[in-house]
N, C-alpha and C positions, 0 to 999 in steps of 0.2 A: 445256854441254849438261844437265848435271844441271838447272840453275837453271831453264831452257826445260823439261825434263821435270816440273818440279814444279809449274810454271805450267800447265802442259797438265792435270794432274791435277787441280788446285783448281777449274781452269774446268770440266772434266766433272764434279767432284761438287756443286759449287754455280752450277752454270750456271741453277737455276729462280729460286734468291733475288736470284742478280745480275740475270736478266733483270728479275724484278718490281721490283727497286728503280732499272734504271736506266731500264726502259721500262715504267712502271706504267701506261701506257693498252695495252698488250698483255693485261695482265690482266681491265682493266674488260671489254675488247671478248671478251674469253674468256667470262667471266660473260655479256654479253649473249646471246652466241652459244647458252651453254648455257640459257639462259632461254629464246629463241627455240624451242630444239628441244624443250624440255620443254613448253611452250605446244604446240606442231604438234600434240605426241603426247598432249595432253589431261592430262598430269600437271601439273595446276595448284599443289597445295599438298600436301607432304610433311615428316613430322617427320625425315627423315633428310638433308633439306637439297635435296635434287635435286630440287625441285618448282620451277615457272616464277617462283613469287612469289620463294623464297628466292634465286635466282640476280640476280633483277633486284634486290633489298633490297639483295644484298653489292656489286652494281655503284655501286648508288646511295651504300654508305657509302663507298667508295674514292673516287668523283669524284660530289660530290652537283650540279656544273651539267652531267652528262651527262642531257638531255632524254629519250634512247634510253630510260633505266632508268624515269625517270617514264611514259613512255609505253607500255613494257614492263606496268607493273603495272596501269595502266586497261584493256589489253586481256585481265590475268589476271581483271578485276573483271567485265567483259564477259563473258568465256568461264565466266565462274562463272555468272552470270545463264542465260546458255546451258544449262549441265549442270543446273541446278534447273530448268528448264523440262521439258528431256528427261527427268529423273528423274520429275517430275511426271506426264506423261504416261503413263510405264510405271510407276505406282503405287509407285514406291520412296521413301517419303514420308521416310525416315529419311537417304537421302542428297541428297533436296531441301534439307531443312532445312541439312546442313550446306553444301552449297554458297550457300545464301543466306547462313547466316554469314558464308562467306568473303568476298563480294560486299561484305557492310555493313563487314565489317573495311578494306576497300581501298578504301571511299568510293564506291561505284557509285551512279549516280544514284537519288536518293529515289523517284520515282517508279516504277522498274525493279524494285526492290527492295518496294517497300510493294504494288505488284499481285501479284507470286511470292507474299508472306508473304499476302497477302489469299487466294489460289486453295489454297495450303497450307491453312491453315486450314479452306477448306472441304472439302476432301481429308478432312483428319482428321477432321473433324466427322463425313464420311458414313460412315469406317471406324469413329469410335466409338460410332453409332447414336443420332443427335441425334434421331430421328423416335421411336424408343424409348422416350428422356427425357420428350421433351415428353408423350406419350401417358400414363406412368407419373404426369407432373406434372400432368397434367389430371384423374385417377383419385383423386390424393390431394387437390386439392382439392377436388374434388365429395364427398369424404369428410371434409373439413376437419381432415385432418391437413397440417397448413402448418408446422411446422418441429420439431426435435428428433429428427429421425432421418434415415438417408441418403435413403430413400426417401420422406421426405416434400415436398409440393410446391415450397416456398422450395429446399432444395437443389438438387432435380432442375432448376430454372429455373435456377438459377445456374451449374450447370455446363454449361446450353446456352450460356447467354450468354458463358461463359468461351472458346469455342471458335466462337462465332458470335454476336458483340456486337449484330448489328441485328436479329436473328431476333424476326422482330413476336409470332410466336407466343408467344415465352418472356416479352418486355418486356410482354405484355399479360396474361399469365397471373401474372408476378410482382405487376404493378400489382393485381390483383384478391386475390392470395394477401395482400400485406401490409393492404388494407384490410381483409381478414378477421381480419387476427391483432392489427390495433389497435382492431376492435370487441371482439375478445375481453380485450383491455388495458382498454380503458373498463368492462368489465362486471365485470372483478377487481375495479378502485377503487371500482365501485360495492359490491362484497362486502367492501370493507375487505382485500383480499389485496395491501398494496401489492410484495411481494416477486415475486409472480409477472407485475404489472402491469409493473412495473419491466424485468423479465427480458424481455418481449414487446416493450417501446418499445428495448430493447438491442437485441434481435435485428434488429427493423425498420428500424433505424440502421445495422446493419450490412450488411444486403442493398440498402440505397436510403435515403442520408442525405437524398438531396433529395423524399422523398416528402411531398406536398403535406398530408398530413395529419398527420405527425409534430411539428410544431411546437405546434399545439392537443394534443397527446398527451402532449406533454413539461410544456407549461405545467399541463395538470390534473394529472399526478402532482407535481410539485412544490408545486402550492397544497394538495391533500389532506397532504403530508407535512408543508408549515408548519401546518398546521390541526392534525394529531396531533401534533404536537412542542407546541403551543401548550397542547393539553389537557392533554397529560404533566405540563407545568410547572404548570397548574392543580393536577392530580389532585396532585403534590407538593406545593404550597404547601398544602394542604388535608390532610396527611396521609396520602393514599391510594397509599400504595405499591404496591401491588401492580398498581394501575389503571395509575400512571407507567411502572413497569416494561414493563408491556406495550404501553405505546403507544410508548415511547423506542424498544425492540425491534421495535416494527411499522416505524417511520420507518429505522432500521437495517436494517433486512432490505431495505431500497429502495435502501440506497448507503449511503458514506462521510455523516456527519452529524457536525461537530465539537459543535454545540450539544446534539443528542440524546446523543451519548458523555459530553459533561459533566453532562447530568440524568441519568443511568443511575449515575455516581459520585456524585451527589447523594443518589438512592437508596440505594446503600451506605452513603454515612455516617450516613444517615438510620434506616436499619436496625441498624447498629453502637453510636449512640445509645441506642437503645431497648432494646437489649439489654445495655450498662452501667448505665443507670436501672432495668432491670428486677432485674438482679441485686442491686443495692443494694439491692431492696426483699425480696430472697431469694425471690423470683419464678422461679426458674431453668429450670421449664420453658420460658415465655415468653419467657425471656431464650434460652434457646438455640433456640428458633426464629427470632429475628428473626435472631441469630448467623448461624444457617443460611442464611438467606436472604440475606445479607451475602456471605457466603462464596462462593453458587455464582455471586452475580456478578463479584467480585475477591477473590479470596482473599488475595493479597498487599497488600492495601490497608492504610495504616497504621493507619486507623479500623479494621479488624477485628481486627488485632492486639491494640488497645489495648483492644478490648472483651473479647476473648479473657483478657488479663491482667487486667480489671476481673471478670468472671466468675470466673475463679480464684481471687483475692483473696474475694471475697464467700462462695464455694463453704469457701474454709479458715476465714474468719470466722465463718459459720454452724457449721462442724464443731465450732471450739473451744470455741463457747459452748453447743453442745449437748453436749460431752463434760463439762462444767463442773458437778458438782454441789456447790457449795460453801454454807457457812451463809453468812447475811446479812453479817455481821461481814468475814468472809474475801473476800466477793465485793468489798463496798463498799472494801476493801483494793487489790484489784487495779486495780478500775475509778480507784481513786485515782494508783494506778501508774502506770498507761495515760494518763490526763491528763497529769502529769508530762514523761513521755516525750514526749507532743503537743507540751505546751509546747518542750522541747529541739528536736523537730524543725524546730517552727518557726522558731526561731532560728537553724536551719542552713540554713533555706531548703529542707528535706527535704520538700515536700508528698507528692508520690508515690513517691521512689524516693530510699532503695534500697527495694527489695520489702521488706518484713516488717518494716522498721522506721522508715518514712515514715510522717509525721504523719497520710496517709488509711488508711494499716492499722492503728496506733493506733486513730484514731477509729471504724473499723469495729467493733473487738475491743471498745471500750468500748460502743458502742451496742447490740453483743449482746449483753454482760452485763449492762447496764443501760438498756434501751430507752425506759425511760419517767423516766431520768433527767433532773431539771429542770440540772442542771450540766452533764450529757454533752450536752445537747442547747444550751445556752448555749455551750459549747465548739465544736462545729458550726458554730454560727451565727457564731462567732469567726472559726473557720478557714475560712470560705467567705467571709466578709469580706477576710480577710486575703489570698486567693488571690486575689479580683479587685483589689484594691489592688494585690498584687505584678503583677499581669497589666499593670492601667495604666503602673504605674511601667516597668518594664522595656520596653512597647512606648515611651513617653515617650523612654527615654533610647537606643533603636535598639537595644536588646540582644534582639535578635529570637530568640534561642534562649533563653533565659531567659524571654523573654515567652513561648512556646512551651508551656516546662516549666508555667507557671502556669495557662497556658491548659487546658492537661491535668488540671491537677488541680483548677480549677473547674468543667469539665466532667465530673470523675466524682462530685466533690462534689455538686453540684447541677446535673443534666442537665436538669432542666426549665425551668432559668430563662431568662425573656424575654431576657435581656439578652445571652446568649450569641449570639444570631444576628449582633447589631450586631459584636460581639466578633472573632468568627468572619470576617467579611467584612474587618475593618482588620486582624487579624495575615495575614490572607492576602494583604493588601495591603501590608503590610510585608514581607512574604517577597517580595515579588516587587519592591518598591522596593530593597530590599538588593540582591536578587541581580541587579538591574539594576547598579547600581553595581561590586559586583565585578566580573559579567562584562565592564564596560567596562576594569576593571583587569588583564582576563586571568585570572580565578579562576573557570575554568569548570567545576570540580569542586562550588565552593560554589552557582556559579548553578544546575547541575545538580541540587542537595539542595534548593535554594530553591524549583525548579519541583516538586517530589516533595512539600514540605511545606505549600505555597501547594495545590497540589491536593488533597493530605488534609485542608486545612483547610475549604476552599472552592472547590470544582473550577467554579462561577459566578463567581467574582470577577471582576472587570470588570481587562481588560489579560493574564490569565493565558496566553489563547490565543497570544497575539501574542508574548507574554515566552518561551513556551517552544518558539517556531518560531525566535525569534533564537539561543536556545541549541543548537538541533538543528543550525543552520547553522553555530554556532562548534563543533562536534564533541561535543555534550554529549549 
């Protein structure tokens, strides 16, 4: 009796789980019945799980072969279409949108959902005041207020088309506005205002990339930019740095351009070289102006830092010579001491470093003490020839860092040398070649430094842009 009583208690407590385990069909049927009831009551979807959709989906999860569950979900989708139409008729646009969303999620027939969606857009447009937008857009178009503000013609036409994509007045108005905008772009190109022209063409592209007049406008902008870039290159070659800078900036104002950016870097280097050369002649005011022009463009450039050091050294040398009031014999003794120190610095290969004790610094001091001395002039020529030979020898041996040091000394000693341009190009090429080799070996740090050195030496060096791109791809 005790055992029988225990079995009865267990059966009462666990009757539902046992029933579900022994008769799963009964659970599925219960869910189907619940779905039918919810559908009949119009409760299609409910976050708490009591909606018709949730009941049919639960039944389908228990028994994927029950066609009644699939049919129930189809009925829910059709009922959602009906609810959306009713909501539209009653002006409840938010409810219509929710019902349409449910119908689409349950894969209601596409032609039904598209029809409801089109009607919903029409109702939304009517409530949003499309007619008012069109009137405002037409007024803005007549006043040539085309873009750049919310009440301009193009933004207003775009707003209309967002809710009524086929609205003829909006399509035609946008076409007219874009035609006017591109005419303004052509006028800006004629006035050399490349930045404004590029902005207008980009705006036209955003509003309608397929506008018939866009390709010609883009082509003209590209042609003018290329023309300005070539003019800038010629100005740079002729030493017209201000004109070259203005033209390169014009090109860059109309969009990114690697060639124009490299041209600006060459302008920086030219200003820096001019500053160093002027400093060497103690023409400090002019040197400062050239240095300021370079720093305004690229204050962290290697060439700018080199020019600053050259100017500082020249000032020190000039101050030292100005402060000396020595008799002739003592002056000659000091000059001879400096010449001996120059010879020792040459032997050690200390052409421009360390500052104050380099061959260059000693030579500048000797020149300031005895600017007309034949012996000092001879030493200056000898040192210049020596650093040129050092450069060629180190470059030939592929010792690019030492070649760079010798080149820097050569450039500092004889900034007006005609041979510097060719040497600069070859040195930049050697940095690129050495950097490529080290990059293939996995030395990204050296390759990154090689890009910086090559760019500082000759920003227009062949292959530099491609090498820099490979270094960036490698994480440099």
